[in-house]
Backbone of each chain as ProteinMPNN parsed JSONL, in Angstrom:
{"seq_chain_A": "MKFGIMVSEGPYTHQASDSAYNFAKAALEKGHEIYRVFFYHDGVNNGTAFTTPPQDDRNIVNRWSELAQQHNLDLVVCVAAAQRRGIVDADEQKRHGKSGNNLAPGFRISGLGQLVEAGIQCDRLVTFGD", "coords_chain_A": {"N_chain_A": [[31.829, 91.274, 206.01], [34.514, 90.899, 208.388], [37.507, 89.357, 207.785], [40.219, 87.417, 209.049], [43.285, 85.856, 208.167], [45.367, 83.076, 208.653], [48.45, 81.721, 207.674], [50.339, 78.894, 207.817], [52.094, 77.3, 206.493], [54.682, 76.729, 204.107], [55.209, 77.925, 200.662], [54.47, 75.882, 197.774], [54.502, 73.443, 199.099], [52.367, 71.7, 200.4], [49.273, 72.496, 200.054], [48.404, 74.694, 201.383], [48.998, 77.488, 201.164], [48.013, 78.061, 198.636], [45.301, 77.44, 198.99], [44.618, 79.343, 200.932], [45.083, 81.689, 199.505], [43.186, 81.457, 197.414], [40.876, 81.428, 198.926], [40.991, 83.988, 200.104], [40.814, 85.59, 197.835], [38.263, 84.899, 196.873], [36.717, 85.764, 199.022], [37.174, 88.535, 198.948], [36.057, 89.09, 196.466], [33.439, 88.685, 197.072], [32.875, 90.862, 198.526], [33.728, 90.985, 201.136], [35.935, 91.987, 203.858], [39.444, 91.636, 204.034], [41.174, 91.653, 206.77], [43.731, 91.12, 207.694], [46.552, 89.147, 206.666], [48.297, 86.695, 208.186], [51.475, 85.384, 208.34], [52.968, 82.574, 209.506], [55.255, 80.387, 211.285], [56.532, 77.971, 208.954], [55.162, 79.306, 207.044], [56.165, 81.833, 206.62], [57.875, 81.684, 204.514], [56.42, 82.272, 202.305], [56.875, 84.875, 201.842], [59.273, 85.585, 200.61], [61.137, 87.356, 198.276], [62.936, 86.175, 196.638], [62.003, 83.913, 195.504], [61.763, 81.834, 192.728], [59.977, 80.308, 190.676], [59.52, 77.793, 188.022], [58.707, 79.085, 184.746], [56.222, 78.273, 183.782], [54.784, 77.706, 185.98], [52.698, 78.665, 188.765], [53.397, 81.747, 190.424], [53.649, 81.899, 193.611], [54.439, 83.732, 195.578], [54.564, 86.246, 194.242], [51.924, 86.378, 193.552], [50.596, 86.782, 195.985], [51.725, 89.292, 196.596], [50.689, 90.84, 194.517], [47.937, 90.65, 194.968], [47.829, 91.947, 197.393], [48.559, 94.501, 196.65], [46.485, 95.203, 194.908], [44.257, 95.192, 196.607], [44.982, 96.512, 198.854], [46.026, 94.984, 201.025], [47.042, 93.779, 204.271], [49.85, 92.162, 204.729], [51.442, 90.191, 206.906], [54.469, 89.086, 208.237], [55.735, 86.859, 210.567], [58.153, 87.886, 212.854], [60.049, 86.39, 214.414], [59.822, 83.795, 213.383], [60.554, 84.405, 210.797], [63.218, 85.297, 211.02], [64.518, 82.97, 211.79], [64.323, 81.561, 209.433], [65.593, 83.002, 207.517], [64.317, 85.198, 206.3], [64.287, 88.476, 205.51], [63.996, 91.979, 205.967], [64.959, 95.345, 204.897], [65.591, 96.782, 207.231], [66.009, 94.752, 209.139], [68.138, 93.515, 207.934], [70.144, 95.409, 208.264], [70.26, 95.551, 211.043], [71.097, 93.013, 211.777], [73.363, 92.685, 210.335], [73.389, 91.45, 207.784], [73.962, 90.161, 204.404], [72.123, 90.803, 202.497], [68.677, 91.535, 201.577], [65.336, 90.214, 201.479], [62.559, 90.464, 201.63], [59.41, 90.276, 200.205], [57.542, 92.553, 198.025], [54.831, 94.34, 199.485], [54.629, 92.822, 201.745], [55.134, 92.886, 205.315], [57.292, 92.86, 208.179], [56.516, 91.786, 211.373], [55.331, 91.295, 214.784], [53.972, 88.576, 216.833], [51.866, 89.678, 218.153], [50.349, 90.896, 216.257], [48.894, 88.855, 215.161], [47.295, 88.114, 217.296], [45.893, 90.478, 217.616], [44.514, 90.528, 215.196], [42.864, 88.364, 215.628], [41.224, 89.437, 217.56], [40.077, 91.693, 216.345], [38.827, 90.717, 214.042], [35.892, 89.217, 212.509], [36.035, 86.573, 211.824], [38.632, 84.16, 212.001], [40.617, 82.443, 209.908], [42.418, 79.503, 209.547], [45.1, 78.227, 207.677], [47.092, 75.495, 206.979], [49.585, 72.969, 207.661]], "CA_chain_A": [[32.397, 90.691, 207.223], [35.958, 91.1, 208.483], [38.204, 88.077, 207.896], [41.665, 87.31, 209.207], [43.777, 84.581, 207.634], [46.71, 82.685, 209.059], [49.073, 80.706, 206.82], [51.476, 78.355, 208.573], [52.854, 76.361, 205.651], [55.398, 77.41, 203.038], [54.673, 77.731, 199.319], [54.924, 74.68, 197.036], [54.684, 72.316, 200.01], [51.149, 70.976, 200.043], [48.332, 73.365, 199.339], [47.835, 75.681, 202.309], [49.109, 78.854, 200.667], [47.076, 78.167, 197.509], [43.941, 77.475, 199.543], [44.446, 80.635, 201.598], [44.992, 82.708, 198.45], [41.891, 81.318, 196.731], [39.857, 81.845, 199.887], [41.075, 85.453, 200.227], [40.301, 86.166, 196.582], [36.812, 84.697, 196.835], [36.124, 86.623, 200.052], [37.219, 89.908, 198.444], [35.077, 89.184, 195.375], [32.096, 88.728, 197.669], [32.714, 92.133, 199.231], [34.222, 90.939, 202.511], [37.222, 92.637, 204.072], [40.526, 90.833, 204.61], [41.812, 92.586, 207.711], [45.164, 90.841, 207.741], [47.014, 87.769, 206.454], [49.458, 86.524, 209.054], [52.295, 84.243, 207.927], [53.603, 82.085, 210.728], [56.036, 79.147, 211.071], [57.062, 77.904, 207.591], [54.385, 80.219, 206.2], [56.949, 83.048, 206.308], [58.533, 81.484, 203.216], [55.575, 82.884, 201.274], [57.21, 86.288, 201.727], [60.615, 85.86, 200.084], [61.156, 87.829, 196.891], [63.904, 85.39, 195.847], [61.304, 82.766, 194.916], [61.788, 81.836, 191.263], [59.452, 79.041, 190.151], [59.548, 77.711, 186.56], [57.811, 80.097, 184.164], [54.862, 77.773, 183.547], [54.167, 77.425, 187.273], [52.215, 79.861, 189.453], [54.342, 82.354, 191.354], [52.829, 82.077, 194.81], [54.847, 84.953, 196.288], [54.093, 87.404, 193.463], [50.467, 86.377, 193.584], [50.229, 87.47, 197.235], [52.112, 90.71, 196.475], [49.745, 91.509, 193.607], [46.636, 90.745, 195.655], [47.992, 92.981, 198.424], [48.575, 95.802, 195.982], [45.15, 95.481, 194.366], [43.232, 95.361, 197.642], [45.595, 97.166, 200.013], [46.024, 93.995, 202.11], [48.121, 93.818, 205.254], [50.497, 90.848, 204.78], [52.394, 90.285, 208.015], [55.345, 87.942, 208.434], [56.187, 86.78, 211.963], [59.575, 88.246, 212.892], [60.897, 85.314, 214.947], [59.791, 82.715, 212.393], [61.266, 84.894, 209.621], [64.662, 85.331, 211.288], [65.01, 81.584, 211.76], [64.304, 81.015, 208.077], [66.322, 83.867, 206.583], [63.469, 86.184, 205.616], [64.867, 89.689, 206.075], [63.775, 93.244, 205.248], [66.141, 96.211, 204.92], [65.908, 97.11, 208.631], [66.552, 93.55, 209.776], [69.452, 93.308, 207.311], [71.065, 96.346, 208.908], [70.349, 95.214, 212.463], [71.812, 91.746, 211.972], [74.561, 92.68, 209.5], [73.266, 90.44, 206.718], [74.475, 90.607, 203.109], [71.046, 91.235, 201.609], [67.324, 91.382, 202.124], [64.51, 89.492, 200.513], [61.121, 90.519, 201.899], [58.704, 90.597, 198.957], [56.703, 93.752, 198.087], [53.491, 94.152, 200.05], [54.745, 92.145, 203.047], [55.893, 93.585, 206.348], [57.692, 91.98, 209.281], [56.068, 92.248, 212.685], [55.306, 90.254, 215.814], [52.817, 87.716, 217.079], [50.777, 90.533, 218.609], [49.517, 91.196, 215.087], [47.96, 87.726, 215.008], [46.339, 88.239, 218.401], [45.028, 91.619, 217.315], [43.607, 90.104, 214.111], [41.868, 87.506, 216.252], [40.281, 90.276, 218.304], [39.388, 92.63, 215.453], [38.107, 90.082, 212.926], [34.723, 88.385, 212.792], [36.47, 85.186, 211.659], [40.057, 83.94, 211.723], [40.686, 81.148, 209.228], [43.798, 79.007, 209.538], [45.504, 77.298, 206.62], [48.426, 75.008, 207.334], [49.957, 71.592, 207.356]], "C_chain_A": [[33.928, 90.822, 207.197], [36.649, 89.756, 208.721], [39.689, 88.282, 208.195], [42.081, 85.943, 208.697], [45.151, 84.309, 208.216], [47.211, 81.58, 208.141], [50.311, 80.186, 207.546], [52.254, 77.294, 207.794], [53.503, 77.142, 204.511], [54.746, 77.182, 201.686], [55.212, 76.444, 198.715], [55.182, 73.493, 197.965], [53.517, 71.345, 199.82], [50.255, 71.966, 199.317], [47.862, 74.545, 200.171], [47.863, 77.106, 201.753], [48.153, 79.086, 199.493], [45.641, 78.286, 198.015], [43.652, 78.836, 200.17], [44.262, 81.751, 200.568], [43.625, 82.662, 197.772], [40.737, 81.736, 197.637], [39.82, 83.374, 199.982], [40.475, 86.131, 199.003], [38.778, 86.076, 196.524], [36.111, 85.598, 197.842], [36.071, 88.076, 199.577], [36.191, 90.109, 197.337], [33.656, 89.269, 195.905], [31.882, 89.995, 198.492], [33.126, 92.112, 200.69], [35.552, 91.679, 202.604], [38.23, 91.608, 204.585], [41.336, 91.789, 205.481], [43.327, 92.378, 207.732], [45.413, 89.389, 207.316], [48.297, 87.631, 207.253], [50.2, 85.249, 208.654], [53.177, 83.815, 209.096], [54.337, 80.771, 210.416], [56.609, 79.13, 209.638], [56.305, 78.804, 206.609], [55.147, 81.48, 205.826], [57.662, 82.924, 204.961], [57.679, 81.961, 202.039], [55.984, 84.326, 201.005], [58.622, 86.561, 201.238], [60.582, 86.186, 198.59], [62.118, 87.026, 196.018], [63.268, 84.158, 195.211], [61.283, 82.87, 193.396], [61.286, 80.502, 190.726], [59.612, 78.984, 188.628], [58.468, 78.615, 185.96], [56.384, 79.606, 183.948], [54.156, 77.403, 184.856], [53.656, 78.748, 187.866], [53.32, 80.42, 190.343], [53.577, 82.763, 192.606], [53.156, 83.386, 195.527], [54.329, 86.199, 195.561], [52.58, 87.54, 193.518], [49.95, 87.078, 194.847], [50.527, 88.953, 197.128], [51.1, 91.472, 195.63], [48.375, 91.682, 194.263], [46.679, 91.851, 196.711], [47.926, 94.366, 197.809], [47.178, 96.186, 195.498], [44.149, 95.85, 195.467], [43.769, 95.981, 198.924], [45.598, 96.24, 201.24], [47.22, 94.191, 203.031], [48.702, 92.398, 205.371], [51.605, 90.919, 205.822], [53.151, 88.972, 208.18], [55.843, 87.963, 209.872], [57.7, 86.951, 212.035], [60.46, 87.087, 213.359], [60.968, 84.141, 213.977], [60.607, 83.109, 211.169], [62.781, 84.869, 209.833], [65.259, 83.925, 211.234], [65.195, 81.079, 210.33], [64.958, 81.931, 207.049], [65.438, 84.752, 205.734], [63.746, 87.524, 206.289], [64.427, 90.91, 205.27], [65.003, 94.138, 205.439], [66.565, 96.54, 206.357], [66.572, 95.933, 209.343], [67.948, 93.238, 209.223], [70.508, 94.153, 208.02], [71.337, 95.913, 210.355], [71.198, 93.968, 212.692], [73.052, 91.623, 211.079], [74.535, 91.611, 208.413], [73.672, 91.029, 205.376], [73.377, 91.06, 202.153], [69.712, 91.158, 202.305], [66.402, 90.839, 201.048], [63.008, 89.565, 200.779], [60.392, 91.029, 200.651], [57.818, 91.837, 199.134], [55.327, 93.437, 198.664], [53.505, 93.444, 201.391], [55.424, 93.087, 204.044], [56.191, 92.596, 207.477], [57.186, 92.583, 210.585], [55.931, 91.057, 213.632], [53.975, 89.538, 215.931], [51.603, 88.505, 217.573], [49.807, 90.867, 217.489], [48.512, 90.085, 214.81], [46.87, 87.81, 216.073], [45.347, 89.362, 218.1], [44.036, 91.277, 216.207], [42.498, 89.225, 214.675], [40.802, 88.296, 217.003], [39.421, 91.114, 217.35], [38.48, 91.955, 214.427], [36.87, 89.325, 213.403], [35.102, 86.906, 212.72], [37.99, 85.165, 211.43], [40.195, 82.53, 211.158], [42.142, 80.717, 209.11], [44.015, 78.023, 208.404], [46.918, 76.817, 206.939], [48.612, 73.55, 207.0], [49.407, 70.668, 208.436]], "O_chain_A": [[34.547, 90.852, 206.133], [36.408, 89.097, 209.732], [40.327, 89.193, 207.667], [41.317, 84.982, 208.784], [46.0, 85.199, 208.269], [46.493, 80.621, 207.861], [51.224, 80.953, 207.852], [52.983, 76.492, 208.378], [52.929, 78.11, 204.012], [53.842, 76.355, 201.558], [56.282, 75.971, 199.097], [55.999, 72.628, 197.646], [53.654, 70.309, 199.169], [50.442, 72.244, 198.133], [47.015, 75.318, 199.725], [46.88, 77.84, 201.856], [47.56, 80.157, 199.365], [44.867, 79.116, 197.539], [42.581, 79.409, 199.969], [43.415, 82.631, 200.724], [42.984, 83.695, 197.577], [39.752, 82.318, 197.183], [38.748, 83.978, 199.944], [39.733, 87.107, 199.112], [38.095, 87.039, 196.174], [35.04, 86.136, 197.56], [35.07, 88.767, 199.771], [35.535, 91.148, 197.265], [32.777, 89.851, 195.269], [30.82, 90.177, 199.088], [32.912, 93.085, 201.413], [36.205, 91.962, 201.599], [37.912, 90.804, 205.462], [42.085, 92.626, 204.977], [44.099, 93.335, 207.782], [44.59, 88.511, 207.574], [49.264, 88.358, 207.027], [49.617, 84.165, 208.634], [54.005, 84.576, 209.597], [54.066, 80.127, 209.402], [57.11, 80.148, 209.161], [56.756, 79.032, 205.487], [54.824, 82.13, 204.832], [58.011, 83.929, 204.341], [58.161, 82.041, 200.909], [55.501, 84.94, 200.053], [59.129, 87.666, 201.429], [60.082, 85.418, 197.768], [62.118, 87.176, 194.796], [63.927, 83.438, 194.461], [60.837, 83.875, 192.843], [62.092, 79.649, 190.356], [59.818, 80.022, 187.999], [57.444, 78.875, 186.591], [55.444, 80.401, 183.928], [53.057, 76.848, 184.836], [54.137, 79.821, 187.502], [54.086, 79.665, 190.942], [52.947, 83.82, 192.657], [52.26, 84.068, 196.025], [53.736, 87.087, 196.173], [52.029, 88.641, 193.53], [48.999, 87.859, 194.794], [49.706, 89.786, 197.512], [50.702, 92.588, 195.964], [47.738, 92.727, 194.13], [45.711, 92.587, 196.903], [47.321, 95.283, 198.364], [46.742, 97.327, 195.65], [43.299, 96.719, 195.273], [43.096, 95.977, 199.954], [45.227, 96.647, 202.341], [48.265, 94.699, 202.625], [48.117, 91.538, 206.03], [52.593, 91.629, 205.637], [52.557, 87.896, 208.252], [56.325, 88.994, 210.341], [58.443, 86.243, 211.356], [61.507, 86.832, 212.765], [62.034, 83.561, 213.769], [61.274, 82.268, 210.566], [63.534, 84.472, 208.944], [66.353, 83.717, 210.709], [66.09, 80.284, 210.047], [64.888, 81.67, 205.848], [65.76, 85.033, 204.58], [63.481, 87.699, 207.479], [64.473, 90.893, 204.04], [65.977, 93.73, 206.073], [67.757, 96.573, 206.663], [67.563, 96.097, 210.054], [68.823, 92.761, 209.947], [71.603, 93.685, 208.332], [72.477, 95.91, 210.82], [71.928, 93.878, 213.679], [73.712, 90.584, 211.066], [75.541, 90.949, 208.156], [73.723, 92.249, 205.219], [73.67, 91.64, 201.108], [69.62, 90.769, 203.47], [66.662, 90.99, 199.854], [62.253, 88.787, 200.196], [60.725, 92.086, 200.115], [57.391, 92.142, 200.247], [54.738, 92.398, 198.366], [52.503, 93.457, 202.107], [56.19, 93.97, 203.658], [55.454, 91.636, 207.7], [57.41, 93.763, 210.859], [56.364, 89.949, 213.317], [53.005, 89.844, 215.239], [50.463, 88.063, 217.433], [48.618, 91.091, 217.716], [47.422, 90.332, 214.295], [45.689, 87.605, 215.795], [44.14, 89.222, 218.297], [42.872, 91.675, 216.257], [41.342, 89.321, 214.262], [39.642, 87.891, 217.078], [38.208, 91.23, 217.522], [37.487, 92.537, 213.99], [36.806, 88.857, 214.54], [34.562, 86.084, 213.46], [38.547, 86.033, 210.758], [39.924, 81.546, 211.846], [42.99, 81.471, 208.633], [43.22, 77.106, 208.196], [47.827, 77.622, 207.142], [47.9, 72.976, 206.176], [49.608, 69.455, 208.371]]}, "seq_chain_B": "MLHIINKSPFENSTLDSCLRIAKSGGAVLLIEDAVFAATKGSAAESKIKQAMAGMKVYALQPDLAARGVADRVIDGVTLVDYAGFVDLVAENPKLQSWL", "coords_chain_B": {"N_chain_B": [[28.946, 75.228, 214.26], [31.882, 75.239, 212.261], [33.916, 72.763, 210.939], [37.056, 72.346, 209.566], [38.732, 70.222, 207.464], [41.827, 69.167, 206.165], [43.504, 67.121, 205.43], [44.197, 63.899, 203.996], [42.266, 61.059, 204.995], [43.72, 58.808, 205.011], [46.207, 59.484, 205.603], [46.576, 60.92, 207.984], [45.092, 61.394, 211.284], [43.199, 63.419, 211.576], [40.569, 63.674, 210.612], [39.229, 61.592, 211.933], [39.636, 62.417, 214.61], [38.245, 64.831, 214.607], [35.59, 63.996, 213.957], [35.047, 62.487, 216.152], [34.877, 64.319, 218.189], [33.332, 66.499, 217.342], [30.219, 68.215, 217.66], [26.806, 67.296, 217.071], [24.837, 68.936, 214.579], [26.677, 70.659, 213.692], [28.994, 71.555, 211.018], [31.022, 69.986, 208.539], [33.793, 70.634, 206.56], [35.484, 69.438, 203.833], [38.616, 69.828, 202.488], [41.419, 70.237, 200.177], [43.613, 67.415, 200.399], [41.816, 66.054, 201.975], [39.468, 65.697, 200.645], [39.347, 63.185, 199.573], [38.121, 61.606, 201.426], [35.498, 61.973, 200.917], [34.748, 60.36, 198.868], [33.08, 57.757, 197.042], [33.248, 54.335, 197.93], [35.629, 54.461, 199.266], [37.691, 53.767, 202.168], [36.907, 55.471, 204.1], [34.315, 56.023, 203.693], [32.113, 54.995, 205.18], [32.43, 56.294, 207.615], [31.961, 58.941, 206.924], [29.323, 58.78, 206.061], [28.094, 58.083, 208.433], [28.664, 60.368, 209.915], [27.099, 62.177, 208.563], [24.603, 61.803, 209.557], [24.234, 63.461, 211.705], [25.419, 65.823, 211.062], [26.152, 68.404, 208.624], [27.909, 67.669, 205.68], [30.439, 68.954, 203.696], [32.283, 69.337, 200.621], [35.135, 70.587, 198.919], [34.777, 71.527, 195.709], [36.672, 72.296, 193.582], [39.005, 71.077, 194.566], [38.333, 68.389, 194.57], [38.025, 68.025, 191.819], [40.628, 68.562, 190.965], [41.885, 66.316, 191.783], [40.775, 64.363, 190.318], [38.452, 63.041, 191.145], [35.917, 63.989, 191.164], [33.609, 62.893, 190.164], [32.888, 60.886, 191.827], [31.643, 61.317, 194.219], [30.229, 60.829, 197.433], [26.764, 60.293, 197.924], [24.796, 62.893, 199.208], [26.793, 64.442, 200.246], [27.601, 67.807, 200.135], [28.671, 69.864, 197.519], [30.932, 72.567, 197.311], [32.219, 75.681, 195.965], [35.052, 78.01, 196.088], [33.761, 80.379, 196.756], [31.54, 79.379, 198.039], [32.81, 78.222, 200.196], [33.689, 80.514, 201.524], [31.159, 81.527, 202.225], [30.325, 79.529, 204.027], [32.13, 79.933, 206.118], [31.36, 82.489, 206.861], [28.767, 82.001, 207.722], [29.056, 80.413, 209.963], [29.682, 81.078, 213.246], [31.764, 80.032, 214.747], [34.848, 78.421, 214.029], [37.03, 75.715, 213.197], [40.143, 74.741, 212.151], [41.381, 71.674, 211.533], [44.433, 70.828, 212.113]], "CA_chain_B": [[30.41, 75.31, 214.158], [32.44, 74.664, 211.029], [35.182, 72.035, 211.082], [37.733, 72.265, 208.267], [39.726, 69.139, 207.423], [42.592, 69.335, 204.926], [44.418, 66.002, 205.148], [43.578, 62.625, 203.634], [42.065, 60.178, 206.155], [44.692, 57.721, 204.906], [47.514, 60.07, 205.914], [46.615, 61.18, 209.42], [43.85, 61.079, 212.0], [42.418, 64.616, 211.92], [39.14, 63.44, 210.354], [38.737, 60.776, 213.054], [39.607, 63.259, 215.818], [37.16, 65.79, 214.436], [34.277, 63.346, 214.023], [34.865, 61.994, 217.507], [34.64, 65.432, 219.108], [32.354, 67.47, 216.822], [28.845, 68.029, 218.127], [25.834, 67.267, 215.983], [24.354, 70.272, 214.253], [27.774, 71.392, 213.075], [29.29, 71.282, 209.616], [32.391, 69.58, 208.239], [34.198, 70.964, 205.193], [36.675, 68.692, 203.409], [39.372, 70.538, 201.444], [42.735, 69.659, 199.847], [43.604, 65.945, 200.319], [40.704, 65.502, 202.753], [38.314, 65.393, 199.779], [39.311, 61.735, 199.31], [37.178, 61.008, 202.384], [34.136, 62.156, 200.409], [34.548, 59.562, 197.654], [32.434, 56.445, 197.16], [34.1, 53.147, 197.885], [36.847, 54.604, 200.063], [37.589, 53.209, 203.516], [36.33, 56.481, 204.988], [32.918, 56.273, 203.289], [31.156, 54.713, 206.263], [32.573, 57.358, 208.631], [31.293, 60.149, 206.414], [27.874, 58.526, 206.079], [27.689, 58.149, 209.837], [28.739, 61.78, 210.318], [26.012, 62.927, 207.925], [23.369, 61.635, 210.336], [24.066, 64.582, 212.634], [26.093, 67.035, 210.596], [26.246, 68.614, 207.175], [29.268, 67.466, 205.189], [30.723, 69.672, 202.45], [33.606, 69.097, 200.035], [35.519, 71.665, 197.994], [34.713, 70.966, 194.349], [37.923, 72.418, 192.823], [39.997, 70.118, 195.065], [37.898, 67.077, 194.051], [38.329, 68.019, 190.386], [42.089, 68.525, 190.796], [42.333, 64.948, 192.076], [40.104, 63.445, 189.394], [37.45, 62.225, 191.832], [34.686, 64.784, 191.293], [32.436, 62.09, 189.764], [32.741, 59.753, 192.755], [31.297, 61.87, 195.533], [29.182, 60.152, 198.199], [25.468, 60.983, 197.904], [24.497, 63.611, 200.447], [27.862, 65.424, 200.482], [27.332, 69.016, 199.353], [29.874, 70.437, 196.924], [31.023, 74.033, 197.3], [33.429, 76.271, 195.389], [35.665, 78.88, 197.096], [32.741, 81.332, 197.216], [30.746, 78.627, 199.012], [33.7, 78.097, 201.362], [33.588, 81.812, 202.21], [29.813, 81.591, 202.822], [30.299, 78.647, 205.196], [32.866, 80.606, 207.192], [30.54, 83.621, 207.302], [27.547, 81.496, 208.386], [29.388, 79.744, 211.225], [30.429, 81.985, 214.132], [32.986, 79.385, 215.231], [35.424, 77.469, 213.097], [38.257, 75.044, 213.632], [40.918, 74.009, 211.148], [42.021, 70.534, 212.209], [45.746, 70.666, 211.487]], "C_chain_B": [[30.898, 74.61, 212.893], [33.801, 74.018, 211.314], [35.809, 71.888, 209.7], [38.825, 71.197, 208.346], [40.483, 69.247, 206.106], [43.55, 68.175, 204.614], [43.629, 64.738, 204.829], [43.401, 61.767, 204.887], [43.032, 58.998, 206.134], [46.094, 58.188, 205.271], [47.641, 60.383, 207.405], [45.218, 61.079, 210.016], [42.978, 62.296, 212.291], [40.924, 64.418, 211.667], [38.531, 62.649, 211.508], [38.603, 61.611, 214.318], [38.426, 64.215, 215.76], [35.807, 65.122, 214.635], [33.985, 62.805, 215.421], [34.381, 63.115, 218.434], [33.515, 66.373, 218.65], [30.943, 67.158, 217.304], [27.894, 68.033, 216.934], [25.244, 68.668, 215.804], [25.429, 71.118, 213.595], [27.94, 71.032, 211.613], [30.756, 70.908, 209.463], [32.683, 69.936, 206.788], [35.504, 70.239, 204.88], [37.35, 69.454, 202.279], [40.699, 69.809, 201.214], [42.636, 68.123, 199.824], [42.463, 65.299, 201.104], [39.514, 65.142, 201.868], [38.241, 63.898, 199.443], [38.333, 61.03, 200.243], [35.747, 61.055, 201.859], [33.838, 61.288, 199.193], [33.949, 58.187, 197.96], [33.464, 55.325, 197.117], [35.379, 53.281, 198.68], [36.604, 54.039, 201.462], [36.958, 54.203, 204.49], [34.841, 56.694, 204.724], [31.935, 56.081, 204.441], [31.22, 55.783, 207.355], [31.823, 58.616, 208.201], [29.78, 59.963, 206.458], [27.322, 58.604, 207.5], [27.645, 59.605, 210.321], [27.555, 62.562, 209.77], [24.675, 62.759, 208.645], [23.137, 62.844, 211.24], [24.658, 65.892, 212.155], [26.01, 67.166, 209.081], [27.704, 68.401, 206.774], [29.406, 68.128, 203.818], [32.094, 69.257, 201.933], [33.879, 70.175, 198.995], [35.673, 71.095, 196.575], [36.027, 71.12, 193.567], [38.995, 71.415, 193.277], [39.63, 68.687, 194.674], [38.296, 66.963, 192.579], [39.83, 67.882, 190.147], [42.637, 67.12, 191.01], [41.612, 63.9, 191.241], [39.029, 62.593, 190.028], [36.1, 62.945, 191.975], [33.433, 63.986, 190.937], [32.186, 60.92, 190.718], [32.312, 60.185, 194.147], [30.113, 61.114, 196.163], [27.887, 60.972, 198.155], [25.221, 61.652, 199.253], [25.586, 64.598, 200.829], [27.603, 66.615, 199.562], [28.64, 69.597, 198.815], [29.808, 71.959, 196.962], [32.271, 74.464, 196.531], [34.025, 77.218, 196.452], [34.679, 79.923, 197.621], [31.851, 80.666, 198.269], [31.512, 78.407, 200.309], [33.607, 79.378, 202.198], [32.233, 81.93, 202.911], [29.735, 80.732, 204.086], [31.001, 79.288, 206.391], [32.04, 81.762, 207.752], [29.328, 83.151, 208.107], [27.837, 80.903, 209.76], [30.237, 80.644, 212.117], [31.721, 81.365, 214.666], [33.512, 78.443, 214.174], [36.731, 76.909, 213.631], [38.902, 74.357, 212.435], [41.665, 72.906, 211.887], [43.352, 70.251, 211.547], [46.589, 69.679, 212.274]], "O_chain_B": [[30.403, 73.55, 212.51], [34.707, 74.652, 211.857], [35.18, 71.372, 208.776], [39.721, 71.265, 209.187], [39.871, 69.4, 205.049], [44.315, 68.24, 203.651], [42.526, 64.539, 205.337], [44.279, 61.744, 205.749], [43.152, 58.272, 207.121], [47.046, 57.409, 205.255], [48.684, 60.14, 208.011], [44.268, 60.717, 209.321], [42.105, 62.231, 213.156], [40.097, 64.933, 212.42], [37.455, 62.985, 212.002], [37.592, 61.536, 215.017], [37.7, 64.385, 216.739], [34.972, 65.618, 215.391], [32.828, 62.681, 215.823], [33.582, 62.886, 219.342], [32.829, 66.972, 219.479], [30.525, 66.001, 217.351], [28.146, 68.687, 215.923], [25.167, 69.461, 216.742], [25.14, 72.162, 213.011], [27.132, 70.299, 211.041], [31.621, 71.437, 210.16], [31.917, 69.586, 205.89], [36.503, 70.41, 205.578], [36.741, 69.7, 201.238], [41.055, 68.891, 201.952], [41.67, 67.584, 199.283], [42.177, 64.117, 200.914], [38.645, 64.374, 202.28], [37.178, 63.404, 199.067], [37.781, 59.985, 199.899], [34.89, 60.285, 202.292], [32.8, 61.452, 198.553], [34.257, 57.553, 198.97], [34.429, 55.377, 196.355], [36.149, 52.324, 198.771], [35.461, 53.856, 201.882], [36.525, 53.821, 205.577], [34.18, 57.449, 205.438], [31.039, 56.899, 204.651], [30.201, 56.137, 207.947], [31.146, 59.263, 209.0], [29.046, 60.872, 206.844], [26.229, 59.121, 207.733], [26.727, 60.015, 211.03], [27.061, 63.489, 210.412], [23.725, 63.491, 208.37], [21.994, 63.213, 211.512], [24.436, 66.943, 212.757], [25.825, 66.186, 208.359], [28.618, 68.887, 207.439], [28.608, 67.897, 202.91], [32.965, 68.869, 202.711], [32.976, 70.617, 198.284], [36.57, 70.3, 196.294], [36.464, 70.155, 192.939], [39.8, 70.957, 192.465], [40.516, 67.858, 194.467], [38.833, 65.944, 192.146], [40.256, 67.171, 189.237], [43.7, 66.767, 190.498], [41.809, 62.7, 191.428], [38.712, 61.523, 189.509], [35.26, 62.566, 192.791], [32.329, 64.341, 191.348], [31.356, 60.057, 190.433], [32.586, 59.501, 195.133], [29.129, 60.807, 195.49], [27.909, 62.19, 198.328], [25.416, 61.044, 200.306], [25.352, 65.495, 201.639], [27.41, 66.449, 198.358], [29.595, 69.796, 199.565], [28.769, 72.559, 196.684], [33.251, 73.723, 196.45], [33.557, 77.231, 197.591], [34.744, 80.31, 198.788], [31.458, 81.29, 199.255], [30.926, 78.407, 201.392], [33.464, 79.327, 203.42], [32.161, 82.38, 204.055], [29.156, 81.145, 205.091], [30.531, 79.199, 207.525], [32.019, 81.991, 208.961], [28.91, 83.815, 209.056], [26.964, 80.89, 210.627], [31.384, 80.943, 211.785], [32.663, 82.083, 214.999], [32.747, 77.751, 213.503], [37.434, 77.551, 214.411], [38.293, 73.505, 211.789], [42.483, 73.181, 212.764], [43.419, 69.531, 210.55], [47.731, 69.41, 211.903]]}, "name": "protein", "num_of_chains": 2, "seq": "MKFGIMVSEGPYTHQASDSAYNFAKAALEKGHEIYRVFFYHDGVNNGTAFTTPPQDDRNIVNRWSELAQQHNLDLVVCVAAAQRRGIVDADEQKRHGKSGNNLAPGFRISGLGQLVEAGIQCDRLVTFGDMLHIINKSPFENSTLDSCLRIAKSGGAVLLIEDAVFAATKGSAAESKIKQAMAGMKVYALQPDLAARGVADRVIDGVTLVDYAGFVDLVAENPKLQSWL"}
C-alpha cells in the first residue's frame, strides 16, 4: 500500500517526529511504500543539518536522512514554513542572500502542492503533529 | 474509520471531541501521551469503557511501556506495536489524527 506522512511538529518537542519515523520504518519493513514525507509548520525543523543533539541522544535529523537514503524516500520541506524558520538550501541561500545553508541530506524544499499531490496519489495520508 | 489520539486526556480535549463525534463501528488508537487514557483507575477510564461498547480501542504498547504504565491497561483495550499501527492504517480506508 502507498502511504504518505505529514509531520507538523519539530524534533525534540513532544513525540510526533519519533512516532512518524517509527511508523515509516514499520511500514517499510512490512513492504509498504512511503510515497512522501511532508514536513509542514514547525515540522520543517526536522530538516536542518545544524542539529547537534548530545551524543547519547538520538539524532532525529540524521535518522530521517539515513532512512531516506536506505529507501530512496522523498522528504519534502514546505518552502514557506522553512523560510520563516531559517531552513535554507543552496538555491534559497543564493536567492535571499543568506550567509549559509542548512538543509539536511535527503530533504528537498518544495511547496504545499506536494502535500496535496501526496494526498491524491497515496492510499493513506497519516498526520503526526502537536 | 480509524481515529488517532496523541494527547493526554488531562492536557486537552481531543479524546472527548473524538468520542463525541466518532461513529460506532470505528476504531480509536491511543498513541504518545494519549495512552494514559487507557490506564486503569484514571479519570478517563469510564470514557474509554463507554467507547468500547461501540468501537474497538487500541493503545500503542511502546508508548505505554515508555511511560511505565504497560501493566495498568484497561481490560478490553487491544495493544499494538508499530507494525500493528501500520496494519490499522491499512485496514481503515479513512483516518483522522485528532490534533
